[in-house]
Backbone as numpy.savetxt, mean C-alpha at the origin, in Angstrom:
# Nx Ny Nz CAx CAy CAz Cx Cy Cz
-16.26 2.10 -18.31 -15.09 1.24 -18.56 -14.98 0.21 -17.45
-14.82 -1.08 -17.78 -14.76 -2.13 -16.78 -13.42 -2.08 -16.04
-13.42 -2.67 -14.84 -12.22 -2.70 -14.02 -11.95 -4.14 -13.62
-10.74 -4.60 -13.85 -10.36 -5.96 -13.49 -8.92 -5.95 -13.03
-8.72 -6.02 -11.72 -7.37 -5.98 -11.17 -6.52 -7.11 -11.72
-7.12 -8.27 -11.93 -6.37 -9.43 -12.40 -5.94 -9.30 -13.85
-6.47 -8.32 -14.56 -6.07 -8.13 -15.96 -4.65 -7.57 -16.07
-4.17 -6.91 -15.04 -2.80 -6.39 -15.08 -1.82 -7.55 -15.00
-0.75 -7.50 -15.78 0.16 -8.65 -15.88 0.97 -8.89 -14.62
1.34 -10.14 -14.42 2.28 -10.53 -13.38 3.69 -10.51 -13.95
4.68 -10.40 -13.08 6.07 -10.42 -13.53 6.61 -11.83 -13.63
6.04 -12.74 -12.84 6.53 -14.10 -12.83 5.68 -15.05 -13.62
5.70 -16.31 -13.22 5.01 -17.37 -13.94 3.50 -17.18 -13.90
2.84 -17.52 -15.01 1.39 -17.49 -15.06 0.80 -18.77 -14.46
1.63 -19.79 -14.29 1.18 -21.06 -13.70 1.50 -21.05 -12.21
0.47 -20.85 -11.41 0.66 -20.67 -9.98 -0.23 -21.64 -9.19
0.18 -21.99 -7.98 -0.70 -22.78 -7.11 -1.89 -21.93 -6.66
-2.95 -22.59 -6.21 -4.13 -21.92 -5.69 -4.20 -22.07 -4.18
-4.75 -21.08 -3.52 -4.95 -21.16 -2.07 -6.00 -20.13 -1.67
-6.62 -20.39 -0.54 -7.59 -19.46 0.03 -6.92 -18.64 1.12
-7.27 -17.36 1.18 -6.74 -16.49 2.23 -7.91 -15.85 2.98
-7.63 -15.41 4.20 -8.60 -14.69 5.03 -9.89 -15.50 5.25
-9.76 -16.81 5.32 -10.92 -17.62 5.68 -11.36 -17.26 7.10
-10.39 -17.03 7.97 -10.62 -16.53 9.33 -9.78 -15.28 9.53
-10.20 -14.33 10.37 -9.40 -13.11 10.58 -7.96 -13.41 10.99
-7.79 -14.45 11.83 -6.44 -14.76 12.31 -5.55 -15.39 11.25
-6.08 -15.58 10.05 -5.26 -16.04 8.92 -4.44 -14.90 8.32
-4.77 -13.66 8.67 -4.13 -12.50 8.05 -3.69 -11.57 9.19
-2.42 -11.66 9.56 -1.88 -10.91 10.69 -1.01 -9.77 10.18
-1.24 -8.58 10.71 -0.49 -7.39 10.29 0.01 -6.67 11.53
1.29 -6.36 11.56 1.87 -5.61 12.67 2.56 -4.37 12.13
2.05 -3.21 12.54 2.64 -1.94 12.12 3.99 -1.75 12.77
4.96 -1.28 12.00 6.30 -1.02 12.51 6.59 0.47 12.39
6.82 1.10 13.54 7.05 2.55 13.55 8.43 2.90 13.01
9.43 2.16 13.41 10.79 2.47 12.99 11.49 3.47 13.89
10.88 3.81 15.04 11.51 4.72 16.01 10.91 4.45 17.39
11.57 4.97 18.42 11.12 4.80 19.79 10.26 5.99 20.23
9.26 5.72 21.04 8.44 6.80 21.60 9.18 7.40 22.80
9.04 8.73 22.97 9.86 9.46 23.93 9.45 9.25 25.38
8.18 8.90 25.63 7.71 8.74 27.00 7.19 10.01 27.63
7.23 11.13 26.92 6.69 12.38 27.43 6.19 13.24 26.28
5.28 14.17 26.60 4.72 15.04 25.58 3.21 15.14 25.72
2.57 15.93 24.86 1.14 16.19 24.99 0.28 15.23 24.17
0.93 14.23 23.57 0.19 13.22 22.81 0.31 11.87 23.51
-0.80 11.16 23.56 -0.80 9.79 24.05 -0.98 8.86 22.86
-0.03 7.96 22.69 -0.09 6.98 21.61 -0.60 5.67 22.17
-1.69 5.17 21.60 -2.26 3.90 21.99 -1.79 2.81 21.04
-1.30 1.72 21.59 -1.02 0.54 20.78 -2.19 -0.42 20.95
-2.83 -0.81 19.85 -4.01 -1.65 19.93 -3.87 -2.86 19.02
-4.65 -3.87 19.32 -4.83 -5.01 18.43 -6.31 -5.07 18.07
-6.63 -5.04 16.79 -8.03 -5.03 16.38 -8.33 -6.21 15.46
-9.56 -6.70 15.56 -10.02 -7.82 14.76 -11.35 -7.46 14.13
-11.44 -7.61 12.82 -12.68 -7.28 12.09 -13.14 -5.86 12.40
-12.20 -4.94 12.47 -12.53 -3.55 12.79 -11.85 -2.62 11.80
-12.59 -1.67 11.30 -12.08 -0.67 10.35 -11.26 0.38 11.10
-10.11 0.73 10.56 -9.20 1.67 11.23 -9.87 3.02 11.51
-10.53 3.57 10.52 -11.15 4.88 10.70 -12.28 4.81 11.72
-13.04 3.70 11.73 -14.09 3.53 12.71 -13.52 3.52 14.12
-12.40 2.83 14.34 -11.77 2.79 15.65 -11.37 4.19 16.09
-10.78 4.96 15.18 -10.37 6.33 15.52 -11.57 7.18 15.94
-12.66 7.07 15.20 -13.85 7.85 15.54 -14.46 7.42 16.87
-14.43 6.12 17.15 -14.98 5.64 18.42 -14.13 6.08 19.60
-12.81 6.09 19.45 -11.93 6.58 20.52 -12.25 8.04 20.83
-12.38 8.85 19.79 -12.69 10.27 20.00 -14.04 10.42 20.70
-15.04 9.66 20.27 -16.38 9.77 20.87 -16.36 9.36 22.33
-15.69 8.26 22.65 -15.65 7.78 24.03 -14.96 8.77 24.96
-13.99 9.50 24.43 -13.24 10.46 25.26 -13.81 11.87 25.18
-14.88 12.07 24.40 -15.49 13.39 24.27 -14.60 14.38 23.56
-13.86 13.91 22.56 -12.93 14.75 21.83 -13.39 14.91 20.38
-12.96 15.99 19.71 -13.25 16.10 18.27 -12.50 15.03 17.50
-13.00 14.65 16.34 -12.36 13.61 15.55 -10.93 13.94 15.20
-10.62 15.22 15.04 -9.26 15.63 14.65 -8.24 15.37 15.76
-8.69 15.09 16.98 -7.77 14.85 18.10 -7.18 13.45 18.07
-7.76 12.57 17.25 -7.28 11.18 17.17 -6.78 10.92 15.76
-5.60 10.36 15.65 -5.01 10.13 14.32 -4.33 8.77 14.28
-4.02 8.34 13.06 -3.33 7.08 12.84 -2.43 7.24 11.62
-1.51 6.29 11.45 -0.54 6.41 10.37 -1.04 5.82 9.07
-1.76 4.71 9.14 -2.20 4.07 7.90 -3.42 3.21 8.11
-4.23 3.08 7.07 -5.38 2.19 7.10 -4.89 0.75 7.05
-5.47 -0.08 7.89 -5.11 -1.49 7.92 -6.31 -2.34 7.50
-6.02 -3.54 7.03 -7.07 -4.44 6.58 -8.11 -4.66 7.67
-9.38 -4.68 7.28 -10.45 -4.90 8.25 -10.58 -6.38 8.58
-10.64 -7.23 7.56 -10.80 -8.66 7.83 -9.43 -9.26 8.11
-8.95 -8.99 9.31 -7.60 -9.39 9.71 -7.46 -9.13 11.20
-6.34 -9.58 11.74 -5.94 -9.19 13.08 -4.74 -8.27 12.91
-4.91 -7.02 13.27 -3.87 -6.03 13.01 -3.46 -5.33 14.30
-2.21 -5.00 14.36 -1.64 -4.30 15.52 -1.09 -2.97 15.01
-1.59 -1.87 15.59 -1.17 -0.56 15.11 -1.32 0.49 16.20
-0.86 1.72 15.89 -0.88 2.82 16.85 -1.91 3.88 16.44
-2.48 4.52 17.46 -3.30 5.72 17.31 -2.74 6.77 18.27
-2.81 8.04 17.90 -2.38 9.09 18.83 -3.57 9.97 19.20
-3.57 10.42 20.46 -4.63 11.28 21.00 -3.97 12.56 21.52
-4.48 13.70 21.12 -3.95 14.98 21.58 -4.59 15.31 22.93
-3.78 15.26 23.99 -4.28 15.51 25.35 -3.36 16.48 26.07
-3.22 17.73 25.59 -2.32 18.69 26.25 -2.83 19.05 27.65
-1.97 18.89 28.65 -2.33 19.23 30.01 -3.37 18.34 30.64
-3.64 17.19 30.04 -4.64 16.27 30.55 -4.00 14.93 30.92
-4.61 14.20 31.84 -4.05 12.90 32.22 -4.24 11.87 31.12
-3.56 10.77 31.27 -3.74 9.67 30.32 -5.18 9.18 30.35
-5.69 8.72 29.23 -7.07 8.26 29.20 -7.26 6.97 29.99
-8.48 6.76 30.47 -8.84 5.52 31.14 -9.07 4.46 30.06
-8.17 3.50 29.97 -8.27 2.52 28.91 -9.53 1.66 29.04
-10.05 1.53 30.27 -11.29 0.77 30.45 -12.47 1.44 29.76
-12.37 2.79 29.58 -13.44 3.52 28.89 -13.39 3.31 27.39
-12.34 2.69 26.92 -12.17 2.46 25.48 -12.41 0.99 25.13
-13.41 0.42 25.79 -13.76 -0.98 25.55 -14.61 -1.05 24.28
-13.95 -1.34 23.16 -14.61 -1.37 21.86 -14.66 -2.80 21.35
-15.71 -3.17 20.64 -15.78 -4.53 20.10 -14.67 -4.79 19.10
-13.98 -5.90 19.31 -12.91 -6.27 18.40 -11.62 -5.53 18.61
-11.52 -4.76 19.71 -10.34 -3.93 19.94 -9.76 -4.25 21.31
-8.46 -4.54 21.35 -7.74 -4.80 22.60 -6.67 -3.73 22.79
-6.71 -3.04 23.92 -5.73 -2.02 24.22 -4.47 -2.68 24.78
-3.34 -2.48 24.12 -2.09 -3.11 24.51 -1.20 -2.19 25.35
-1.40 -0.89 25.25 -0.57 0.03 26.02 -0.78 1.47 25.60
-0.38 2.39 26.48 -0.47 3.83 26.22 0.89 4.45 26.51
1.36 5.30 25.61 2.70 5.87 25.70 2.66 7.35 25.35
3.32 8.17 26.12 3.41 9.60 25.81 4.47 9.84 24.72
4.20 10.87 23.89 5.15 11.25 22.85 4.95 12.73 22.53
5.99 13.34 22.01 5.96 14.79 21.77 5.20 15.15 20.50
5.05 14.21 19.59 4.48 14.55 18.28 3.22 13.76 17.99
2.43 14.33 17.10 1.22 13.67 16.61 1.60 12.55 15.65
0.82 11.49 15.67 0.98 10.42 14.68 0.29 10.85 13.39
1.07 11.05 12.35 0.53 11.53 11.08 0.50 10.40 10.06
-0.28 10.61 9.00 -0.37 9.59 7.96 1.00 9.35 7.35
1.33 8.08 7.18 2.61 7.73 6.58 3.79 7.81 7.52
3.54 7.91 8.85 4.65 8.01 9.80 5.37 6.69 9.97
4.65 5.58 9.92 5.28 4.28 10.19 6.22 3.89 9.05
7.16 3.01 9.36 8.15 2.62 8.36 7.68 1.47 7.49
6.77 0.63 8.02 6.31 -0.51 7.24 5.37 -1.37 8.04
5.08 -2.55 7.49 4.19 -3.51 8.13 4.75 -4.91 7.99
4.63 -5.67 9.06 5.02 -7.08 9.06 3.76 -7.93 8.86
3.79 -8.84 7.89 2.64 -9.68 7.57 2.94 -11.15 7.88
1.91 -11.84 8.32 1.95 -13.29 8.45 0.61 -13.81 7.95
0.63 -14.55 6.83 -0.59 -14.88 6.10 -0.68 -16.39 5.90
-1.84 -16.93 6.25 -2.07 -18.37 6.09 -2.68 -18.65 4.73
-2.11 -19.61 4.02 -2.63 -20.06 2.73 -3.34 -21.39 2.96
-4.66 -21.35 2.99 -5.44 -22.57 3.25 -5.79 -23.29 1.94
-6.08 -24.57 2.09 -6.51 -25.38 0.94 -5.53 -25.25 -0.22
-4.26 -25.33 0.10 -3.21 -25.15 -0.91 -3.31 -26.25 -1.96
-3.36 -25.84 -3.21 -3.47 -26.79 -4.33 -2.41 -26.44 -5.37
-1.42 -27.30 -5.49 -0.33 -27.05 -6.42 0.94 -27.70 -5.89
2.01 -27.48 -6.61 3.29 -28.05 -6.20 3.99 -27.12 -5.22
4.40 -27.63 -4.06 5.15 -26.79 -3.13 6.36 -26.11 -3.76
6.98 -26.81 -4.72 8.16 -26.21 -5.36 7.80 -24.95 -6.15
6.57 -24.88 -6.64 6.14 -23.65 -7.31 6.18 -22.47 -6.34
5.66 -22.70 -5.14 5.65 -21.64 -4.13 7.07 -21.29 -3.71
7.88 -22.30 -3.45 9.26 -22.03 -3.02 10.04 -21.30 -4.11
9.84 -21.67 -5.37 10.54 -21.00 -6.47 10.10 -19.55 -6.58
8.80 -19.31 -6.39 8.31 -17.93 -6.44 8.90 -17.09 -5.32
8.98 -17.66 -4.13 9.58 -16.94 -3.00 11.04 -16.62 -3.28
11.76 -17.57 -3.82 13.18 -17.35 -4.12 13.35 -16.26 -5.19
12.50 -16.29 -6.21 12.58 -15.26 -7.25 12.32 -13.88 -6.68
11.30 -13.76 -5.83 10.94 -12.46 -5.27 12.04 -11.94 -4.35
12.70 -12.83 -3.63 13.80 -12.38 -2.77 14.86 -11.64 -3.57
15.12 -12.11 -4.78 16.16 -11.49 -5.59 15.67 -10.36 -6.47
14.50 -10.56 -7.09 14.01 -9.63 -8.10 13.08 -8.57 -7.55
12.37 -8.87 -6.47 11.35 -7.96 -5.97 10.00 -8.25 -6.60
9.05 -7.36 -6.36 7.66 -7.53 -6.76 7.17 -6.25 -7.42
6.37 -6.34 -8.48 5.73 -5.13 -9.01 4.94 -4.42 -7.92
5.17 -3.14 -7.78 4.62 -2.36 -6.66 3.22 -1.82 -7.00
2.34 -2.72 -7.43 0.97 -2.34 -7.74 0.25 -1.80 -6.50
-0.62 -0.81 -6.71 -1.64 -0.52 -5.70 -2.61 -1.69 -5.70
-2.96 -2.17 -4.52 -3.82 -3.34 -4.40 -5.26 -3.03 -4.72
-6.08 -4.08 -4.91 -7.47 -3.88 -5.31 -8.29 -3.11 -4.30
-7.90 -3.14 -3.01 -8.67 -2.41 -2.01 -8.61 -0.90 -2.23
-7.60 -0.42 -2.96 -7.51 1.01 -3.26 -8.63 1.45 -4.20
-9.22 0.53 -4.95 -10.17 0.90 -6.00 -11.62 0.68 -5.62
-11.87 0.17 -4.41 -13.24 -0.06 -3.99 -13.79 -1.36 -4.54
-14.96 -1.75 -4.05 -15.57 -3.01 -4.48 -15.84 -2.98 -5.97
-15.30 -3.98 -6.68 -15.44 -4.08 -8.13 -14.95 -2.82 -8.86
-14.00 -2.10 -8.24 -13.44 -0.91 -8.88 -14.38 0.27 -8.92
-15.37 0.31 -8.01 -16.39 1.36 -8.07 -15.81 2.75 -7.92
-14.72 2.88 -7.17 -14.16 4.22 -6.95 -13.52 4.79 -8.22
-13.14 3.92 -9.14 -12.61 4.41 -10.41 -13.69 5.16 -11.17
-14.87 4.57 -11.25 -15.98 5.22 -11.96 -16.45 6.46 -11.21
-16.40 6.42 -9.88 -16.76 7.61 -9.10 -15.78 8.75 -9.39
-14.50 8.44 -9.52 -13.51 9.48 -9.83 -13.78 10.08 -11.20
-14.08 9.22 -12.19 -14.40 9.75 -13.52 -15.64 10.63 -13.48
-16.66 10.21 -12.74 -17.88 11.01 -12.63 -17.60 12.34 -11.94
-16.73 12.31 -10.95 -16.36 13.55 -10.25 -15.72 14.54 -11.21
-14.78 14.07 -12.02 -14.06 14.96 -12.92 -14.92 15.40 -14.11
-15.97 14.64 -14.40 -16.91 15.07 -15.44 -17.94 16.05 -14.90
-17.93 16.27 -13.59 -18.90 17.16 -12.97 -20.23 16.50 -12.67
-20.28 15.16 -12.75 -21.53 14.43 -12.53 -21.69 13.98 -11.08
-20.64 14.13 -10.28 -20.67 13.73 -8.87 -20.21 14.91 -8.03
-20.99 15.24 -7.01 -20.67 16.35 -6.12 -20.52 15.84 -4.69
-19.56 16.39 -3.98 -19.38 16.04 -2.58 -18.56 17.13 -1.90
-18.86 17.36 -0.60 -18.05 18.27 0.21 -17.23 17.50 1.24
-17.31 16.19 1.17 -16.58 15.33 2.11 -15.13 15.25 1.67
-14.24 15.93 2.36 -12.84 16.01 1.95 -12.17 14.64 1.96
-12.55 13.81 2.93 -11.95 12.48 3.00 -12.37 11.64 1.80
-13.65 11.72 1.44 -14.15 10.98 0.28 -13.50 11.47 -1.01
-13.40 12.79 -1.15 -12.77 13.34 -2.34 -11.30 12.95 -2.42
-10.62 12.98 -1.28 -9.22 12.56 -1.27 -9.06 11.11 -1.68
-10.03 10.28 -1.27 -9.99 8.87 -1.67 -10.12 8.74 -3.18
-11.01 9.50 -3.79 -11.20 9.40 -5.23 -9.97 9.90 -5.99
-9.35 10.98 -5.51 -8.14 11.46 -6.16 -7.02 10.41 -6.05
-6.91 9.78 -4.89 -5.90 8.72 -4.71 -6.18 7.54 -5.63
-7.47 7.22 -5.80 -7.84 6.12 -6.69 -7.42 6.41 -8.12
-7.68 7.65 -8.57 -7.31 8.03 -9.93 -5.80 7.91 -10.13
-5.03 8.40 -9.17 -3.58 8.31 -9.27 -3.12 6.85 -9.28
-3.75 6.02 -8.45 -3.36 4.62 -8.36 -3.63 3.89 -9.67
-4.76 4.16 -10.29 -5.08 3.50 -11.56 -4.05 3.86 -12.63
-3.71 5.12 -12.73 -2.75 5.56 -13.74 -1.37 4.96 -13.47
-0.98 4.92 -12.20 0.31 4.31 -11.86 0.32 2.84 -12.25
-0.74 2.11 -11.89 -0.79 0.68 -12.22 -0.75 0.44 -13.72
-1.39 1.34 -14.48 -1.37 1.20 -15.94 0.06 1.36 -16.47
0.79 2.33 -15.94 2.19 2.50 -16.35 3.00 1.27 -15.98
2.84 0.80 -14.74 3.59 -0.37 -14.29 3.28 -1.59 -15.15
2.01 -1.78 -15.49 1.63 -2.92 -16.33 2.36 -2.88 -17.67
2.45 -1.70 -18.27 3.14 -1.58 -19.56 4.64 -1.82 -19.40
5.19 -1.41 -18.27 6.62 -1.64 -18.05 6.89 -3.13 -17.83
5.97 -3.84 -17.18 6.12 -5.29 -17.02 6.09 -5.96 -18.40
5.16 -5.54 -19.24 5.07 -6.11 -20.59 6.34 -5.83 -21.39
6.97 -4.69 -21.18 8.22 -4.36 -21.87 9.42 -5.07 -21.26
9.27 -5.52 -20.01 10.36 -6.24 -19.35 11.37 -5.36 -18.65
11.07 -4.07 -18.44 12.05 -3.16 -17.82 11.53 -2.54 -16.53
10.53 -3.16 -15.90 9.95 -2.60 -14.68 10.93 -2.63 -13.50
11.83 -3.60 -13.48 12.78 -3.74 -12.38 14.17 -3.23 -12.74
14.59 -3.46 -13.99 15.95 -3.10 -14.39 16.11 -1.70 -14.92
14.98 -1.05 -15.28 15.05 0.33 -15.72 15.27 0.48 -17.22
15.15 1.73 -17.66 15.29 2.07 -19.07 15.83 3.49 -19.19
16.28 3.86 -20.40 16.73 5.23 -20.64 15.59 6.20 -20.33
15.90 7.24 -19.58 14.90 8.25 -19.24 14.21 8.05 -17.92
14.57 6.97 -17.21 13.93 6.72 -15.92 14.37 7.72 -14.86
13.45 8.01 -13.95 13.79 8.61 -12.67 13.89 7.46 -11.68
14.89 7.51 -10.81 15.19 6.39 -9.92 14.93 6.78 -8.47
14.56 5.77 -7.68 14.37 5.96 -6.24 15.41 5.15 -5.48
16.05 5.79 -4.51 16.98 5.08 -3.64 16.19 4.22 -2.67
16.55 2.95 -2.57 15.83 2.04 -1.68 15.95 2.47 -0.23
17.08 3.04 0.14 17.34 3.36 1.55 16.61 4.60 2.04
16.39 5.57 1.15 15.84 6.85 1.60 14.62 7.31 0.81
14.29 6.65 -0.28 13.19 7.03 -1.17 13.44 8.38 -1.85
14.69 8.82 -1.86 15.05 10.02 -2.62 15.03 9.69 -4.11
14.71 10.71 -4.92 14.57 10.55 -6.37 15.73 11.24 -7.08
16.27 10.59 -8.12 17.23 11.27 -8.96 16.98 10.88 -10.41
17.46 11.69 -11.32 17.26 11.45 -12.76 16.50 12.61 -13.39
16.11 12.43 -14.66 16.22 11.23 -15.49 17.67 10.94 -15.91
17.93 9.66 -16.18 19.26 9.19 -16.50 19.21 8.20 -17.67
20.29 8.18 -18.44 20.48 7.08 -19.38 20.82 5.83 -18.57
20.41 4.69 -19.06 20.63 3.44 -18.33 22.07 2.99 -18.53
22.90 3.27 -17.55 24.31 2.90 -17.61 24.51 1.52 -16.99
25.70 0.97 -17.19 26.03 -0.32 -16.57 25.99 -0.20 -15.05
26.42 0.93 -14.52 26.42 1.12 -13.08 24.99 1.14 -12.53
24.09 1.84 -13.22 22.69 1.86 -12.78 22.09 0.46 -12.85
22.41 -0.28 -13.89 21.91 -1.65 -14.01 22.40 -2.52 -12.87
23.68 -2.36 -12.50 24.23 -3.16 -11.38 23.54 -2.79 -10.07
23.32 -1.50 -9.85 22.67 -1.07 -8.60 21.22 -1.54 -8.55
20.55 -1.53 -9.70 19.17 -2.03 -9.74 19.13 -3.52 -9.45
20.08 -4.26 -10.01 20.13 -5.71 -9.78 20.37 -6.03 -8.31
21.09 -5.16 -7.61 21.35 -5.37 -6.17 20.19 -4.88 -5.30
19.19 -4.24 -5.91 18.05 -3.73 -5.15 18.33 -2.43 -4.44
19.40 -1.73 -4.84 19.73 -0.46 -4.19 18.87 0.69 -4.72
18.46 0.60 -5.98 17.64 1.64 -6.61 16.53 0.97 -7.41
15.47 1.75 -7.67 14.32 1.21 -8.38 13.80 2.25 -9.39
13.39 1.81 -10.58 12.70 2.74 -11.49 11.40 3.21 -10.83
10.94 4.37 -11.25 9.72 4.93 -10.67 8.67 5.18 -11.74
7.44 5.27 -11.28 6.32 5.66 -12.13 5.62 6.87 -11.55
4.72 7.49 -12.30 4.13 8.76 -11.88 2.92 8.60 -10.98
2.83 9.48 -10.00 1.58 9.77 -9.30 1.13 11.11 -9.85
0.11 11.09 -10.71 -0.18 12.22 -11.58 -0.58 13.48 -10.83
-0.24 14.60 -11.45 -0.63 15.92 -10.97 -0.58 16.90 -12.12
-0.32 18.15 -11.80 -0.24 19.18 -12.83 1.14 19.17 -13.48
1.20 19.42 -14.78 2.47 19.49 -15.47 2.83 18.21 -16.20
3.93 18.28 -16.94 4.38 17.17 -17.75 5.22 16.19 -16.92
5.31 14.96 -17.41 6.17 13.98 -16.77 7.62 14.42 -16.83
8.35 14.33 -15.71 9.78 14.70 -15.73 10.67 13.61 -16.30
10.09 12.46 -16.64 10.89 11.38 -17.22 11.36 11.77 -18.61
12.29 11.01 -19.13 12.82 11.30 -20.45 12.66 10.13 -21.40
12.95 10.36 -22.67 13.02 9.31 -23.67 11.77 8.46 -23.79
11.99 7.15 -23.95 10.89 6.21 -24.14 10.01 6.10 -22.90
10.57 6.35 -21.72 9.77 6.31 -20.50 8.73 7.42 -20.52
9.15 8.62 -20.91 8.21 9.74 -21.00 7.13 9.46 -22.04
7.52 8.85 -23.16 6.54 8.53 -24.20 5.49 7.54 -23.68
5.94 6.54 -22.93 5.01 5.56 -22.37 4.05 6.23 -21.40
4.57 7.10 -20.54 3.72 7.75 -19.55 2.73 8.70 -20.21
3.15 9.36 -21.30 2.21 10.22 -22.03 1.12 9.38 -22.70
1.48 8.19 -23.18 0.49 7.32 -23.81 -0.56 6.87 -22.81
-0.15 6.56 -21.59 -1.11 6.20 -20.55 -2.01 7.38 -20.22
-1.42 8.56 -20.13 -2.23 9.76 -19.85 -3.25 9.98 -20.95
-2.85 9.79 -22.19 -3.77 9.99 -23.31 -4.90 8.98 -23.31
-4.66 7.79 -22.75 -5.69 6.76 -22.70 -6.71 7.00 -21.59
-6.39 7.90 -20.67 -7.28 8.20 -19.54 -7.40 9.71 -19.37
-7.92 10.40 -20.38 -7.92 11.87 -20.34 -8.74 12.45 -19.19
-9.85 11.82 -18.82 -10.66 12.36 -17.73 -9.88 12.39 -16.42
-9.16 11.31 -16.16 -8.43 11.22 -14.89 -7.23 12.16 -14.87
-6.44 12.16 -15.94 -5.24 13.01 -15.95 -5.61 14.49 -15.93
-6.65 14.88 -16.68 -7.05 16.28 -16.69 -7.67 16.67 -15.35
-8.46 15.76 -14.77 -9.05 16.05 -13.47 -8.01 16.27 -12.40
-6.96 15.45 -12.39 -5.89 15.61 -11.41 -5.08 16.88 -11.68
-4.86 17.17 -12.96 -4.13 18.40 -13.30 -4.91 19.63 -12.87
-6.22 19.61 -13.05 -7.04 20.76 -12.67 -7.02 21.03 -11.18
-6.75 20.00 -10.39 -6.66 20.18 -8.94 -5.37 20.90 -8.54
-4.41 20.94 -9.46 -3.12 21.56 -9.15 -2.24 20.70 -8.26
-2.50 19.38 -8.23 -1.69 18.50 -7.40 -0.25 18.46 -7.89
0.68 18.43 -6.95 2.09 18.32 -7.30 2.38 16.91 -7.76
2.97 16.71 -8.94 3.33 15.36 -9.38 4.34 14.72 -8.43
4.17 13.43 -8.19 5.09 12.68 -7.35 5.51 11.42 -8.08
6.45 10.69 -7.49 6.91 9.45 -8.08 6.80 8.33 -7.04
6.58 7.13 -7.54 6.47 5.93 -6.70 7.31 4.84 -7.34
7.99 4.07 -6.52 8.82 2.99 -7.04 7.97 1.97 -7.79
8.45 1.51 -8.95 7.76 0.46 -9.69 7.98 -0.92 -9.04
8.93 -1.00 -8.14 9.28 -2.28 -7.55 9.30 -2.15 -6.03
8.84 -3.21 -5.36 9.02 -3.26 -3.91 9.81 -4.52 -3.56
10.62 -4.39 -2.53 11.44 -5.50 -2.07 10.87 -6.00 -0.74
10.43 -7.25 -0.73 9.90 -7.84 0.50 11.07 -8.25 1.40
11.02 -7.81 2.64 12.09 -8.13 3.58 11.72 -9.40 4.37
12.71 -10.20 4.64 12.54 -11.39 5.49 11.39 -12.27 4.99
11.34 -12.49 3.70 10.28 -13.30 3.11 10.55 -14.78 3.36
9.58 -15.45 3.97 9.71 -16.86 4.28 8.39 -17.57 4.00
8.46 -18.86 3.67 7.28 -19.69 3.56 7.52 -20.99 4.32
6.48 -21.49 4.99 6.63 -22.70 5.79 5.31 -23.46 5.79
5.38 -24.80 5.66 4.15 -25.60 5.66 3.63 -25.81 7.07
2.31 -25.99 7.18 1.66 -26.39 8.43 0.49 -27.29 8.06
0.70 -28.58 8.14 -0.31 -29.51 7.68 -0.52 -29.38 6.18
-1.76 -29.17 5.78 -2.09 -28.98 4.36 -1.98 -27.52 3.94
-1.67 -26.63 4.88 -1.61 -25.19 4.60 -0.15 -24.72 4.57
0.00 -23.47 4.18 1.31 -22.81 4.21 1.15 -21.46 4.90
2.24 -21.01 5.51 2.31 -19.65 6.07 3.35 -18.85 5.29
2.98 -17.64 4.94 3.92 -16.67 4.38 4.16 -15.57 5.40
5.40 -15.15 5.55 5.71 -14.01 6.41 6.69 -13.11 5.68
6.49 -11.79 5.81 7.34 -10.82 5.11 7.04 -9.43 5.65
7.94 -8.51 5.35 7.79 -7.11 5.74 7.80 -6.24 4.49
6.85 -5.31 4.42 6.76 -4.35 3.32 6.84 -2.93 3.86
7.30 -2.02 3.02 7.32 -0.61 3.38 5.92 -0.02 3.39
5.79 1.16 3.98 4.47 1.79 4.04 3.98 2.08 2.61
2.67 1.97 2.46 2.09 2.22 1.15 2.23 1.08 0.17
2.78 -0.05 0.62 2.94 -1.21 -0.24 1.92 -2.27 0.16
1.44 -3.04 -0.81 0.28 -3.89 -0.62 0.66 -5.36 -0.62
0.25 -6.06 0.44 0.49 -7.50 0.51 -0.22 -8.23 -0.62
-1.36 -7.72 -1.07 -2.09 -8.35 -2.16 -1.27 -8.35 -3.45
-0.42 -7.32 -3.64 0.43 -7.28 -4.83 1.50 -8.36 -4.78
1.99 -8.67 -3.58 2.96 -9.75 -3.45 2.27 -11.11 -3.60
1.12 -11.28 -2.99 0.43 -12.57 -3.03 0.11 -13.00 -4.46
-0.26 -12.04 -5.32 -0.66 -12.41 -6.68 0.52 -12.89 -7.52
1.75 -12.67 -7.04 2.91 -13.21 -7.72 3.23 -14.63 -7.27
2.55 -15.10 -6.20 2.85 -16.41 -5.65 1.71 -17.39 -5.78
0.47 -16.92 -5.72 -0.69 -17.82 -5.75 -1.82 -17.19 -6.55
-2.74 -18.03 -6.97 -4.05 -17.58 -7.42 -4.97 -17.70 -6.21
-5.58 -16.60 -5.82 -6.41 -16.60 -4.63 -7.75 -17.27 -4.95
-8.00 -18.39 -4.25 -9.24 -19.15 -4.49 -10.43 -18.47 -3.85
-10.22 -17.80 -2.71 -11.30 -17.06 -2.07 -10.70 -16.03 -1.15
-11.31 -14.87 -1.10 -10.88 -13.78 -0.23 -12.12 -13.01 0.17
-12.70 -13.28 1.36 -13.94 -12.63 1.74 -13.81 -11.13 1.99
-12.58 -10.61 2.08 -12.42 -9.19 2.42 -12.89 -8.30 1.30
């Protein structure tokens, strides 16, 4: 089955300006936001680094190797774009040991910004979000198109698609996941297997979101939805769509959710449950494979709200800046504003 990320519908206008992104690494700036202060003491050392053209997992492995530690001693909160300049944290477990010599961590494309003690390990998903600053080069189109798109997104939000990087080059990880569940692919690499399971869940979620966009209820909700609180990501429902729920959704306080597949039936109700069952039926290998793993079903917001979204011209180019929550993809926001003319990443 072919994979085409661009085949999934947009929520806004189909007529968009064109621009190139990531022509240079410094065109795509990402700053991880923890959302809390480090304590200054404890058996973990948190490194703040700035990396350019460097893979997050590679950096973690190199830090462990340089310090003579097992790979499990070094952790990070989230994978960051490789073809970019990104600022993020890594934690090193050093109980009863001095702080590492930062000069020994001289890695290509990596700048050490500081070392801080903390009581806890940095785990996946610990950070609160990421701040992006993205240059749109060779902008072709009407500036008012871009400004109108920014204004719409400020009020309505953006479809919370998993970005194309989740699916591998040309969607190869989707086919690998299907082969895995058919028993045609074998691996003992837990990280690789986890990636394929995440890919399968992401594809099914995006399929549900695409159908909700086509129905026009991805942001405002429908009877039978489970809802996520914007402030805490707590889930409630299923609920009939009341006037109060509609008002809260319009204010961005709550968001309809879609499934991250696992074992068992969808907890949604009514037409929402029917839609989710239809998507499951269209991808039996993936849904059955995830169910056989015994994964606990989860929910993900169908909508993301970009914080502090701004656009500003610079010569013939434009800069976009915004903040997204963890697990949300800048590529999903960009596709609502521009057609990407080139992206070497």
